[in-house]
The first five atom37 places (N, CA, C, CB, O) and aatype in JSON, in Angstrom:
{
  "aatype": [12, 15, 7, 2, 14, 3, 3, 6, 1, 10, 6, 6, 10, 1, 6, 5, 11, 10, 6, 6, 10, 1, 6, 5, 5, 5, 7, 3, 6, 0, 0, 6, 0, 5, 5, 6, 0, 5, 5, 1, 0, 6, 0, 5, 5, 6, 0, 19, 10, 11, 5, 8, 10, 16, 3, 7, 0, 1, 5, 1, 10, 2, 0, 19, 6, 12, 15, 11, 14, 6, 13, 0, 11, 11, 19, 11, 5, 5, 19, 0, 15, 10, 0, 5, 15, 7, 1, 19, 5, 7, 1, 9, 3, 6, 6, 5, 12, 1, 3, 10, 10, 11, 6, 10, 5, 14, 3, 5, 11, 15, 13, 3, 9, 1, 1, 1],
  "atom_mask": [
    [1, 1, 1, 1, 1],
    [1, 1, 1, 1, 1],
    [1, 1, 1, 0, 1],
    [1, 1, 1, 1, 1],
    [1, 1, 1, 1, 1],
    [1, 1, 1, 1, 1],
    [1, 1, 1, 1, 1],
    [1, 1, 1, 1, 1],
    [1, 1, 1, 1, 1],
    [1, 1, 1, 1, 1],
    [1, 1, 1, 1, 1],
    [1, 1, 1, 1, 1],
    [1, 1, 1, 1, 1],
    [1, 1, 1, 1, 1],
    [1, 1, 1, 1, 1],
    [1, 1, 1, 1, 1],
    [1, 1, 1, 1, 1],
    [1, 1, 1, 1, 1],
    [1, 1, 1, 1, 1],
    [1, 1, 1, 1, 1],
    [1, 1, 1, 1, 1],
    [1, 1, 1, 1, 1],
    [1, 1, 1, 1, 1],
    [1, 1, 1, 1, 1],
    [1, 1, 1, 1, 1],
    [1, 1, 1, 1, 1],
    [1, 1, 1, 0, 1],
    [1, 1, 1, 1, 1],
    [1, 1, 1, 1, 1],
    [1, 1, 1, 1, 1],
    [1, 1, 1, 1, 1],
    [1, 1, 1, 1, 1],
    [1, 1, 1, 1, 1],
    [1, 1, 1, 1, 1],
    [1, 1, 1, 1, 1],
    [1, 1, 1, 1, 1],
    [1, 1, 1, 1, 1],
    [1, 1, 1, 1, 1],
    [1, 1, 1, 1, 1],
    [1, 1, 1, 1, 1],
    [1, 1, 1, 1, 1],
    [1, 1, 1, 1, 1],
    [1, 1, 1, 1, 1],
    [1, 1, 1, 1, 1],
    [1, 1, 1, 1, 1],
    [1, 1, 1, 1, 1],
    [1, 1, 1, 1, 1],
    [1, 1, 1, 1, 1],
    [1, 1, 1, 1, 1],
    [1, 1, 1, 1, 1],
    [1, 1, 1, 1, 1],
    [1, 1, 1, 1, 1],
    [1, 1, 1, 1, 1],
    [1, 1, 1, 1, 1],
    [1, 1, 1, 1, 1],
    [1, 1, 1, 0, 1],
    [1, 1, 1, 1, 1],
    [1, 1, 1, 1, 1],
    [1, 1, 1, 1, 1],
    [1, 1, 1, 1, 1],
    [1, 1, 1, 1, 1],
    [1, 1, 1, 1, 1],
    [1, 1, 1, 1, 1],
    [1, 1, 1, 1, 1],
    [1, 1, 1, 1, 1],
    [1, 1, 1, 1, 1],
    [1, 1, 1, 1, 1],
    [1, 1, 1, 1, 1],
    [1, 1, 1, 1, 1],
    [1, 1, 1, 1, 1],
    [1, 1, 1, 1, 1],
    [1, 1, 1, 1, 1],
    [1, 1, 1, 1, 1],
    [1, 1, 1, 1, 1],
    [1, 1, 1, 1, 1],
    [1, 1, 1, 1, 1],
    [1, 1, 1, 1, 1],
    [1, 1, 1, 1, 1],
    [1, 1, 1, 1, 1],
    [1, 1, 1, 1, 1],
    [1, 1, 1, 1, 1],
    [1, 1, 1, 1, 1],
    [1, 1, 1, 1, 1],
    [1, 1, 1, 1, 1],
    [1, 1, 1, 1, 1],
    [1, 1, 1, 0, 1],
    [1, 1, 1, 1, 1],
    [1, 1, 1, 1, 1],
    [1, 1, 1, 1, 1],
    [1, 1, 1, 0, 1],
    [1, 1, 1, 1, 1],
    [1, 1, 1, 1, 1],
    [1, 1, 1, 1, 1],
    [1, 1, 1, 1, 1],
    [1, 1, 1, 1, 1],
    [1, 1, 1, 1, 1],
    [1, 1, 1, 1, 1],
    [1, 1, 1, 1, 1],
    [1, 1, 1, 1, 1],
    [1, 1, 1, 1, 1],
    [1, 1, 1, 1, 1],
    [1, 1, 1, 1, 1],
    [1, 1, 1, 1, 1],
    [1, 1, 1, 1, 1],
    [1, 1, 1, 1, 1],
    [1, 1, 1, 1, 1],
    [1, 1, 1, 1, 1],
    [1, 1, 1, 1, 1],
    [1, 1, 1, 1, 1],
    [1, 1, 1, 1, 1],
    [1, 1, 1, 1, 1],
    [1, 1, 1, 1, 1],
    [1, 1, 1, 1, 1],
    [1, 1, 1, 1, 1],
    [1, 1, 1, 1, 1],
    [1, 1, 1, 1, 1]
  ],
  "atom_positions": [
    [[120.49, 215.98, 67.69], [121.2, 215.11, 68.59], [121.86, 214.0, 67.78], [120.25, 214.53, 69.66], [121.19, 213.28, 67.04]],
    [[123.17, 213.85, 67.94], [123.91, 212.84, 67.17], [123.92, 211.52, 67.92], [125.36, 213.31, 66.9], [123.63, 211.47, 69.12]],
    [[124.26, 210.4, 67.17], [124.27, 209.06, 67.76], [125.41, 208.91, 68.75], [0.0, 0.0, 0.0], [126.33, 209.73, 68.8]],
    [[125.32, 207.92, 69.5], [126.32, 207.59, 70.5], [127.64, 207.24, 69.79], [125.84, 206.41, 71.4], [127.62, 206.45, 68.84]],
    [[128.8, 207.8, 70.22], [130.08, 207.48, 69.57], [130.41, 205.98, 69.6], [131.21, 208.26, 70.25], [131.03, 205.46, 68.67]],
    [[129.99, 205.3, 70.65], [130.24, 203.86, 70.73], [129.45, 203.12, 69.65], [129.87, 203.33, 72.12], [129.95, 202.17, 69.05]],
    [[128.2, 203.56, 69.4], [127.38, 202.93, 68.36], [128.0, 203.15, 66.98], [125.95, 203.5, 68.39], [128.01, 202.25, 66.14]],
    [[128.52, 204.36, 66.76], [129.15, 204.66, 65.47], [130.4, 203.79, 65.27], [129.51, 206.17, 65.37], [130.64, 203.26, 64.19]],
    [[131.16, 203.66, 66.32], [132.38, 202.84, 66.25], [132.02, 201.37, 66.0], [133.21, 202.97, 67.56], [132.69, 200.69, 65.22]],
    [[130.97, 200.91, 66.67], [130.52, 199.53, 66.49], [130.06, 199.29, 65.05], [129.38, 199.21, 67.48], [130.37, 198.26, 64.46]],
    [[129.32, 200.24, 64.5], [128.85, 200.13, 63.12], [130.04, 200.13, 62.14], [127.87, 201.29, 62.78], [130.04, 199.39, 61.15]],
    [[131.04, 200.96, 62.44], [132.24, 201.02, 61.61], [132.97, 199.67, 61.63], [133.18, 202.15, 62.11], [133.42, 199.19, 60.58]],
    [[133.09, 199.06, 62.8], [133.74, 197.76, 62.92], [132.95, 196.68, 62.17], [133.89, 197.37, 64.39], [133.55, 195.8, 61.55]],
    [[131.63, 196.75, 62.23], [130.8, 195.78, 61.51], [131.03, 195.87, 60.01], [129.3, 196.01, 61.82], [131.2, 194.86, 59.33]],
    [[131.05, 197.1, 59.5], [131.28, 197.32, 58.07], [132.66, 196.78, 57.66], [131.17, 198.83, 57.72], [132.81, 196.15, 56.61]],
    [[133.65, 197.05, 58.5], [135.01, 196.59, 58.21], [135.05, 195.06, 58.18], [136.02, 197.13, 59.25], [135.68, 194.48, 57.3]],
    [[134.4, 194.41, 59.13], [134.38, 192.94, 59.19], [133.65, 192.37, 57.98], [133.7, 192.46, 60.5], [134.09, 191.38, 57.4]],
    [[132.54, 192.99, 57.58], [131.81, 192.54, 56.39], [132.68, 192.62, 55.14], [130.54, 193.37, 56.19], [132.68, 191.71, 54.32]],
    [[133.42, 193.7, 55.01], [134.3, 193.88, 53.86], [135.4, 192.82, 53.85], [134.93, 195.29, 53.86], [135.73, 192.26, 52.8]],
    [[135.96, 192.53, 55.03], [136.99, 191.49, 55.13], [136.42, 190.13, 54.71], [137.54, 191.41, 56.57], [137.08, 189.37, 53.99]],
    [[135.2, 189.83, 55.15], [134.56, 188.56, 54.79], [134.32, 188.47, 53.29], [133.25, 188.4, 55.56], [134.51, 187.42, 52.69]],
    [[133.89, 189.58, 52.68], [133.66, 189.59, 51.22], [134.97, 189.32, 50.48], [133.07, 190.95, 50.77], [135.0, 188.53, 49.53]],
    [[136.05, 189.98, 50.91], [137.35, 189.78, 50.27], [137.83, 188.34, 50.42], [138.39, 190.75, 50.85], [138.36, 187.76, 49.48]],
    [[137.64, 187.78, 51.61], [138.04, 186.4, 51.86], [137.25, 185.45, 50.97], [137.84, 186.03, 53.34], [137.81, 184.5, 50.42]],
    [[135.96, 185.7, 50.82], [135.12, 184.85, 49.99], [135.57, 184.92, 48.53], [133.64, 185.26, 50.12], [135.62, 183.9, 47.84]],
    [[135.9, 186.12, 48.06], [136.38, 186.26, 46.68], [137.7, 185.52, 46.49], [136.55, 187.74, 46.32], [137.93, 184.89, 45.46]],
    [[138.58, 185.59, 47.5], [139.86, 184.87, 47.43], [139.64, 183.37, 47.4], [0.0, 0.0, 0.0], [140.32, 182.66, 46.66]],
    [[138.7, 182.89, 48.21], [138.38, 181.46, 48.23], [137.83, 181.0, 46.89], [137.37, 181.15, 49.35], [138.19, 179.93, 46.4]],
    [[136.97, 181.8, 46.29], [136.39, 181.45, 44.98], [137.48, 181.4, 43.9], [135.31, 182.47, 44.58], [137.46, 180.51, 43.05]],
    [[138.41, 182.34, 43.95], [139.49, 182.35, 42.96], [140.38, 181.11, 43.12], [140.34, 183.63, 43.11], [140.78, 180.5, 42.14]],
    [[140.68, 180.76, 44.36], [141.51, 179.58, 44.62], [140.78, 178.32, 44.16], [141.88, 179.48, 46.12], [141.4, 177.41, 43.61]],
    [[139.49, 178.27, 44.39], [138.69, 177.12, 43.97], [138.69, 176.99, 42.44], [137.24, 177.24, 44.51], [138.83, 175.89, 41.91]],
    [[138.52, 178.11, 41.75], [138.52, 178.1, 40.28], [139.89, 177.65, 39.74], [138.16, 179.49, 39.73], [139.97, 176.92, 38.76]],
    [[140.94, 178.12, 40.4], [142.29, 177.73, 39.97], [142.5, 176.23, 40.18], [143.37, 178.54, 40.73], [143.1, 175.56, 39.34]],
    [[142.02, 175.72, 41.29], [142.16, 174.29, 41.58], [141.38, 173.46, 40.57], [141.69, 173.97, 43.02], [141.86, 172.42, 40.11]],
    [[140.18, 173.91, 40.21], [139.37, 173.19, 39.21], [140.08, 173.19, 37.86], [137.98, 173.83, 39.08], [140.09, 172.17, 37.17]],
    [[140.65, 174.32, 37.48], [141.37, 174.4, 36.21], [142.57, 173.45, 36.2], [141.83, 175.85, 35.94], [142.85, 172.81, 35.19]],
    [[143.27, 173.38, 37.33], [144.42, 172.48, 37.43], [143.97, 171.02, 37.33], [145.18, 172.72, 38.75], [144.64, 170.21, 36.69]],
    [[142.85, 170.68, 37.96], [142.33, 169.32, 37.89], [141.93, 168.96, 36.46], [141.14, 169.15, 38.84], [142.16, 167.84, 36.0]],
    [[141.3, 169.92, 35.75], [140.92, 169.68, 34.36], [142.16, 169.45, 33.5], [140.1, 170.86, 33.8], [142.18, 168.56, 32.65]],
    [[143.19, 170.26, 33.72], [144.43, 170.12, 32.94], [145.08, 168.77, 33.21], [145.42, 171.27, 33.29], [145.57, 168.12, 32.29]],
    [[145.08, 168.34, 34.48], [145.66, 167.04, 34.81], [144.86, 165.9, 34.19], [145.73, 166.86, 36.33], [145.43, 164.93, 33.7]],
    [[143.53, 166.02, 34.19], [142.69, 164.99, 33.59], [142.93, 164.91, 32.08], [141.19, 165.27, 33.88], [142.98, 163.83, 31.5]],
    [[143.08, 166.08, 31.46], [143.35, 166.12, 30.02], [144.72, 165.5, 29.73], [143.3, 167.58, 29.49], [144.88, 164.76, 28.76]],
    [[145.69, 165.79, 30.58], [147.03, 165.23, 30.4], [146.99, 163.71, 30.54], [148.01, 165.84, 31.43], [147.62, 163.0, 29.76]],
    [[146.25, 163.21, 31.53], [146.13, 161.76, 31.73], [145.48, 161.1, 30.51], [145.32, 161.46, 33.0], [145.88, 160.01, 30.1]],
    [[144.46, 161.76, 29.94], [143.79, 161.21, 28.76], [144.76, 161.12, 27.59], [142.57, 162.08, 28.38], [144.76, 160.13, 26.85]],
    [[145.58, 162.15, 27.41], [146.58, 162.15, 26.33], [147.59, 161.03, 26.56], [147.3, 163.52, 26.23], [147.99, 160.34, 25.62]],
    [[148.02, 160.85, 27.82], [148.99, 159.81, 28.13], [148.4, 158.42, 27.86], [149.45, 159.91, 29.59], [149.07, 157.56, 27.29]],
    [[147.14, 158.21, 28.25], [146.51, 156.91, 28.01], [146.42, 156.61, 26.52], [145.1, 156.87, 28.62], [146.56, 155.47, 26.09]],
    [[146.19, 157.65, 25.75], [146.05, 157.49, 24.31], [147.39, 157.18, 23.64], [145.43, 158.75, 23.69], [147.44, 156.43, 22.66]],
    [[148.47, 157.74, 24.16], [149.76, 157.64, 23.46], [150.78, 156.72, 24.12], [150.36, 158.99, 23.35], [151.89, 156.56, 23.59]],
    [[150.45, 156.1, 25.26], [151.39, 155.2, 25.91], [150.83, 153.78, 25.92], [151.69, 155.67, 27.34], [149.64, 153.57, 26.15]],
    [[151.69, 152.81, 25.67], [151.28, 151.42, 25.81], [151.19, 151.11, 27.31], [152.27, 150.44, 25.08], [151.64, 151.89, 28.14]],
    [[150.61, 149.96, 27.64], [150.49, 149.57, 29.05], [151.86, 149.47, 29.71], [149.75, 148.24, 29.17], [152.04, 149.91, 30.84]],
    [[152.82, 148.89, 29.0], [154.17, 148.75, 29.55], [154.81, 150.1, 29.84], [0.0, 0.0, 0.0], [155.44, 150.28, 30.88]],
    [[154.65, 151.03, 28.92], [155.24, 152.36, 29.11], [154.57, 153.08, 30.28], [155.09, 153.21, 27.82], [155.23, 153.75, 31.07]],
    [[153.25, 152.91, 30.39], [152.52, 153.55, 31.49], [152.96, 152.94, 32.83], [150.99, 153.38, 31.3], [153.1, 153.66, 33.82]],
    [[153.16, 151.62, 32.87], [153.62, 150.97, 34.09], [155.01, 151.45, 34.49], [153.62, 149.45, 33.93], [155.28, 151.69, 35.66]],
    [[155.88, 151.6, 33.51], [157.23, 152.09, 33.79], [157.17, 153.51, 34.35], [158.11, 152.06, 32.51], [157.87, 153.84, 35.31]],
    [[156.34, 154.34, 33.75], [156.21, 155.72, 34.22], [155.62, 155.76, 35.63], [155.33, 156.53, 33.26], [156.03, 156.57, 36.46]],
    [[154.66, 154.88, 35.91], [154.08, 154.81, 37.26], [155.13, 154.37, 38.28], [152.89, 153.85, 37.28], [155.14, 154.85, 39.41]],
    [[155.99, 153.45, 37.88], [157.06, 153.0, 38.79], [158.01, 154.16, 39.1], [157.84, 151.82, 38.16], [158.44, 154.32, 40.24]],
    [[158.32, 154.95, 38.09], [159.19, 156.11, 38.31], [158.49, 157.11, 39.22], [159.57, 156.79, 36.95], [159.12, 157.72, 40.08]],
    [[157.2, 157.26, 39.03], [156.43, 158.22, 39.82], [156.45, 157.87, 41.31], [154.99, 158.28, 39.32], [156.42, 158.76, 42.16]],
    [[156.51, 156.58, 41.62], [156.55, 156.15, 43.03], [157.84, 156.62, 43.71], [156.43, 154.63, 43.12], [157.81, 157.0, 44.88]],
    [[158.94, 156.57, 43.0], [160.22, 156.93, 43.63], [160.6, 158.4, 43.39], [161.32, 156.03, 43.1], [161.24, 159.02, 44.25]],
    [[160.21, 158.94, 42.24], [160.59, 160.32, 41.91], [159.39, 161.06, 41.33], [161.79, 160.35, 40.91], [159.31, 161.24, 40.11]],
    [[158.46, 161.5, 42.19], [157.23, 162.13, 41.68], [157.46, 163.4, 40.85], [156.33, 162.46, 42.83], [156.77, 163.63, 39.85]],
    [[158.42, 164.22, 41.25], [158.68, 165.46, 40.51], [159.23, 165.16, 39.11], [159.66, 166.35, 41.28], [158.83, 165.8, 38.14]],
    [[160.13, 164.2, 39.03], [160.71, 163.82, 37.74], [159.62, 163.22, 36.85], [161.87, 162.81, 37.93], [159.56, 163.53, 35.66]],
    [[158.76, 162.38, 37.41], [157.68, 161.76, 36.64], [156.72, 162.83, 36.12], [156.92, 160.72, 37.5], [156.2, 162.71, 35.01]],
    [[156.5, 163.86, 36.92], [155.61, 164.95, 36.49], [156.2, 165.66, 35.26], [155.4, 165.97, 37.65], [155.48, 165.98, 34.32]],
    [[157.52, 165.89, 35.3], [158.19, 166.51, 34.14], [158.07, 165.63, 32.9], [159.68, 166.78, 34.46], [157.8, 166.12, 31.81]],
    [[158.26, 164.33, 33.09], [158.19, 163.39, 31.96], [156.78, 163.39, 31.39], [158.6, 161.95, 32.4], [156.6, 163.42, 30.17]],
    [[155.77, 163.36, 32.25], [154.38, 163.37, 31.79], [154.09, 164.63, 30.99], [153.42, 163.27, 32.98], [153.45, 164.58, 29.94]],
    [[154.57, 165.78, 31.5], [154.37, 167.03, 30.77], [155.06, 166.99, 29.41], [154.89, 168.22, 31.6], [154.51, 167.45, 28.41]],
    [[156.25, 166.44, 29.38], [157.0, 166.35, 28.13], [156.28, 165.46, 27.12], [158.42, 165.82, 28.39], [156.14, 165.82, 25.95]],
    [[155.83, 164.28, 27.58], [155.14, 163.35, 26.69], [153.84, 163.98, 26.18], [154.84, 162.0, 27.42], [153.52, 163.89, 24.99]],
    [[153.1, 164.62, 27.08], [151.84, 165.25, 26.68], [152.08, 166.35, 25.65], [151.11, 165.83, 27.91], [151.34, 166.46, 24.67]],
    [[153.11, 167.16, 25.87], [153.38, 168.24, 24.9], [153.85, 167.67, 23.56], [154.43, 169.21, 25.46], [153.5, 168.2, 22.51]],
    [[154.65, 166.61, 23.6], [155.07, 165.97, 22.34], [153.86, 165.42, 21.59], [156.09, 164.84, 22.62], [153.75, 165.58, 20.37]],
    [[152.95, 164.78, 22.32], [151.77, 164.19, 21.7], [150.85, 165.27, 21.13], [151.0, 163.34, 22.72], [150.33, 165.12, 20.03]],
    [[150.66, 166.34, 21.88], [149.76, 167.4, 21.42], [150.33, 168.17, 20.24], [149.47, 168.35, 22.56], [149.58, 168.73, 19.43]],
    [[151.66, 168.21, 20.14], [152.26, 168.91, 19.01], [152.35, 168.02, 17.78], [153.65, 169.42, 19.39], [152.79, 168.45, 16.71]],
    [[151.93, 166.75, 17.94], [151.93, 165.85, 16.8], [153.26, 165.19, 16.52], [0.0, 0.0, 0.0], [153.44, 164.61, 15.45]],
    [[154.19, 165.25, 17.46], [155.52, 164.68, 17.24], [155.61, 163.22, 17.69], [156.56, 165.5, 17.97], [156.66, 162.6, 17.57]],
    [[154.51, 162.68, 18.2], [154.49, 161.27, 18.58], [153.71, 160.52, 17.51], [153.84, 161.07, 20.01], [152.52, 160.76, 17.3]],
    [[154.39, 159.61, 16.85], [153.74, 158.8, 15.83], [153.33, 157.48, 16.49], [154.69, 158.56, 14.6], [154.18, 156.75, 17.0]],
    [[152.06, 157.17, 16.47], [151.59, 155.93, 17.1], [151.62, 156.04, 18.6], [0.0, 0.0, 0.0], [151.26, 157.07, 19.18]],
    [[152.07, 154.96, 19.24], [152.11, 154.93, 20.7], [153.55, 154.73, 21.17], [151.19, 153.83, 21.25], [154.36, 154.1, 20.49]],
    [[153.84, 155.26, 22.34], [155.16, 155.1, 22.92], [155.16, 153.78, 23.68], [155.54, 156.3, 23.86], [154.33, 153.56, 24.56]],
    [[156.09, 152.9, 23.33], [156.16, 151.61, 24.03], [157.16, 151.7, 25.18], [156.55, 150.46, 23.05], [157.75, 152.75, 25.43]],
    [[157.33, 150.58, 25.86], [158.19, 150.58, 27.04], [159.64, 150.93, 26.71], [158.14, 149.22, 27.72], [160.3, 151.65, 27.45]],
    [[160.12, 150.41, 25.59], [161.51, 150.69, 25.17], [161.71, 152.19, 24.9], [161.86, 149.87, 23.91], [162.7, 152.78, 25.33]],
    [[160.76, 152.78, 24.2], [160.85, 154.22, 23.91], [160.75, 155.03, 25.2], [159.75, 154.64, 22.91], [161.42, 156.05, 25.35]],
    [[159.91, 154.57, 26.14], [159.77, 155.26, 27.42], [161.09, 155.19, 28.19], [158.61, 154.65, 28.26], [161.49, 156.17, 28.82]],
    [[161.74, 154.04, 28.15], [163.03, 153.89, 28.83], [164.04, 154.88, 28.25], [163.56, 152.43, 28.68], [164.77, 155.53, 29.0]],
    [[164.08, 154.99, 26.92], [164.99, 155.94, 26.27], [164.65, 157.37, 26.66], [164.94, 155.78, 24.74], [165.54, 158.18, 26.92]],
    [[163.37, 157.68, 26.68], [162.93, 159.03, 27.04], [163.31, 159.36, 28.48], [161.41, 159.17, 26.85], [163.76, 160.47, 28.77]],
    [[163.14, 158.41, 29.37], [163.51, 158.62, 30.77], [165.01, 158.88, 30.91], [163.11, 157.42, 31.63], [165.43, 159.75, 31.67]],
    [[165.81, 158.12, 30.17], [167.26, 158.32, 30.21], [167.61, 159.7, 29.68], [168.0, 157.24, 29.4], [168.47, 160.4, 30.24]],
    [[166.95, 160.09, 28.61], [167.23, 161.37, 27.98], [166.86, 162.55, 28.88], [166.47, 161.48, 26.66], [167.59, 163.53, 28.95]],
    [[165.73, 162.43, 29.57], [165.26, 163.54, 30.4], [165.86, 163.55, 31.8], [163.78, 163.48, 30.51], [165.79, 164.56, 32.5]],
    [[166.46, 162.43, 32.19], [167.01, 162.33, 33.53], [168.21, 163.25, 33.68], [167.41, 160.88, 33.84], [169.09, 163.28, 32.82]],
    [[168.25, 164.0, 34.77], [169.42, 164.86, 34.98], [170.67, 164.0, 35.13], [169.23, 165.77, 36.23], [170.6, 162.86, 35.58]],
    [[171.79, 164.57, 34.76], [173.04, 163.82, 34.84], [173.25, 163.31, 36.26], [174.24, 164.69, 34.4], [173.25, 164.07, 37.22]],
    [[173.41, 162.02, 36.35], [173.65, 161.44, 37.66], [175.14, 161.18, 37.8], [172.83, 160.13, 37.86], [175.82, 160.76, 36.87]],
    [[175.59, 161.45, 38.98], [176.99, 161.16, 39.25], [177.06, 159.7, 39.65], [177.59, 162.1, 40.37], [176.4, 159.27, 40.6]],
    [[177.86, 158.96, 38.93], [177.98, 157.55, 39.28], [179.21, 157.37, 40.13], [178.05, 156.65, 38.0], [180.24, 158.01, 39.92]],
    [[179.09, 156.53, 41.07], [180.2, 156.25, 41.96], [180.77, 154.89, 41.6], [179.76, 156.31, 43.46], [180.05, 153.89, 41.52]],
    [[182.04, 154.87, 41.4], [182.7, 153.61, 41.08], [183.29, 153.07, 42.37], [183.81, 153.79, 39.98], [184.31, 153.57, 42.86]],
    [[182.66, 152.07, 42.92], [183.1, 151.53, 44.2], [183.93, 150.27, 43.92], [181.89, 151.22, 45.14], [183.46, 149.34, 43.26]],
    [[185.12, 150.25, 44.42], [186.01, 149.09, 44.24], [186.28, 148.5, 45.6], [187.34, 149.48, 43.53], [186.58, 149.2, 46.56]],
    [[186.18, 147.2, 45.66], [186.49, 146.52, 46.92], [187.93, 146.07, 46.87], [185.53, 145.31, 47.17], [188.44, 145.67, 45.83]],
    [[188.58, 146.14, 48.0], [190.0, 145.76, 48.05], [190.15, 144.37, 48.59], [190.81, 146.74, 48.9], [191.27, 143.87, 48.71]]
  ]
}
């Protein structure tokens, strides 16, 4: 005598749901690991910036970050990579940061407004 078809179907659905839950849990763990790795990389980048930027340069970069977060992120990555490759001698001061910001800034169209 075989089992009830409804019981078999119910057991099949349970197995399918368990498998879905396992896959979801694995996906969550992978996302969590990726987020932790990103946080570690950001912390390492911040440490490099603190080591290679003067207070004035850091303040200027923070001011840029308030108005243009994506641009500031690019600048931070650039400074960190320059520092890690050994191309930064000493510390970057505010004047050097200003030059770097100008250099990395995309070409801006300036408008010449004349009053009549």
